[in-house]
N, C-alpha and C positions, 0 to 999 in steps of 0.2 A: 265325221265329216270327211267327204271325199277330198283327195289331194287336188290342188290347183296347179296348173302349169302356166308360166308367164309367156306372153307373146307381146313384146313391146310393153305398152302401158295397159294391155288388155289381158285378162285372165281367162283361162278355160277351166271350168270345174267339171269333174266327172260326176254325173248325176245318173243314177240307175244304169250304170254301165255304158252310158253314152256321153260323148263330149258335147256340152252345151255351153254357149257363151254366158258368162256371169260378169256383170259390171263390177268394177272395183268400187270401193266405198267412195272414192273421189269422183268417179264417173257418175255413180248414182246420185251423189250430192249435187253434182253439176246438172244432171238431168232434171232433178226434182226441185232445185232451189233457185237456179240462176236463169233459166230460160222459160219462155212461154212454151207450151206444147200444142201441137196440132193433133187432131184426132179425126180419123175417117172410119166410118162404120158402114158396112154394106150388108144387105139382106135381100132375099128374093121372096116376095109374098107367095104363099101357097095358092092363092086364088087372085084373080084380077081385082083392081080397085072397083068398088061398087058391089062386090059380092058380099053378102051379109056375114060370111064366115071370116072376113078380115075387118069387119066394121069396128070391132073392139080396138084394133090398132089405128085404123084410119081416123076414126072419130076423136081420137085423143092426141093426135100429133101436135095440134096447136097448143093444147094444154101442157104437154110435156115440154115443148119448145119455150113456152112462157116461163115455166119453172126454171129451165136452163138459163134463160136470159136474166132472171132475178137471182141466180145462184152466186155465192161468193166465188170469185176466181174466173167467172165467165168473161170472155173478151169479145168473141165474134162467132157467128155461124153463117153458113151459106144459106141464104134465103132467096135465091133467084127464082122469082115467080115464073119465069119463062121455062124453067125445068120442072115445074109442078104439073101434076097430072090434072086433067080437066075436071070440071064440076066442083071446083073449090077444094079439091084434095090437095093438101099442102105439104106432102113429103116430096123430097127430091127424087126424081126418077130420070133414068137415062133412056132416051129414045133409041131404038124402037121398043124397048122393053119396059112397059109401064109397071111391071111387077117388081122391078129392081128399085129398092129404096136405099138412098144414100144420105148420110149426114156427114158434114164436114164442119169442124169447129176449132176454135182456139181458146185455150185456158191459160191462166197465169201459172199453173203448176199441175203436175200429174196428180197430186193429192186432191186438188180441187175438182178435177175431172172425175177421179175415182169416187169422190163423195157424191157428186151429182148422179153418176151412173148407178151407184149402188145404194145410196142412203136417202134418195128423194123418191117421189112418185115414179120416176123412171125405173127404179129397181123393181117395183111391182110388175111393171110391164115387161121388163127384161125376163123375169121369172116365167112369164107366159109366152115367150117368143116361139116355142114349139107349136103353139096353136095357130100362129099366123105366118110363120116363115119356114120355107123348105130348108132341109139340111144344106150346109155350105161346105164345099170341099176346101180345106185349108183355113187359115185365119180369116175372120170376117171383120176385124178391126185392126187398126194400126195407130200407134202414137209415135210422134217424132218431135225433136226440138224445133221450135219455130222462132226465128229471130228476123225481124224485119218489119217494115211499115206496111207491106202489102200482104193481104190474106193469102193463104195457100190455095192452090187450085186443085180441081178434081184430078187433073192429070198427074200432079205431084202426089196426091193421095194414092192413086192407082200404082204409081211407080214404087212408093214406099210399101204398099201392101204386097206387091209382087216380090220386093226385096225380102220382106219378112217371110213370105211363103217359101221363097227359093233358098234363103241362106240362114234362116232363123233370126232370133232377136239379136240386135246389136244397137249401139247408141243412135244410129240413124233411122231405125225402124224397130219398134218393140211393142210389147204388151204390158199389162199391169204386173204380171208375175216377174218379168224381167226387171221392171222398175222397183220391184220389191215393195209395192204398195199393198198387194193382197196379203191379208193376214195369213201366216203359215198355219196349215192344218195338219 
């Protein structure tokens, strides 16, 4: 095990010769047990909506969203029809780029989110993402604690994703590995 050096209540572990932030057991317990979590995921379609090469994704968005809404731990998701692409396509896109797909959701725990992402029908689609989505530079999803009665915004999600990309995982913006939800391999 690599040595850890303390910085206040935060530890830095030396992993593969690099300093990476590692949450303490107390921080991880707080992240996973006491707060809801928000999650934003972004991806750029390889081809525009309506192209048959992305139909396997587009045609199943409503199905996957319905599974999310029935999943244990699900709290809320962005479903603003005004940001949906035309012709009944129901994934969130940001104008003027109809190829940019975004999901924003809230879950009662990071474990509930992880289970939905990896252990439901969503996991099968996740394994096929290279068929439909172009490579993304940097992290394409972010998780953060969400406390409050109002849903997170896309602006907040982009800010958290930039924080993760620029500074690495921390309690305010992290991924599944940081939360130690991913089984160690």
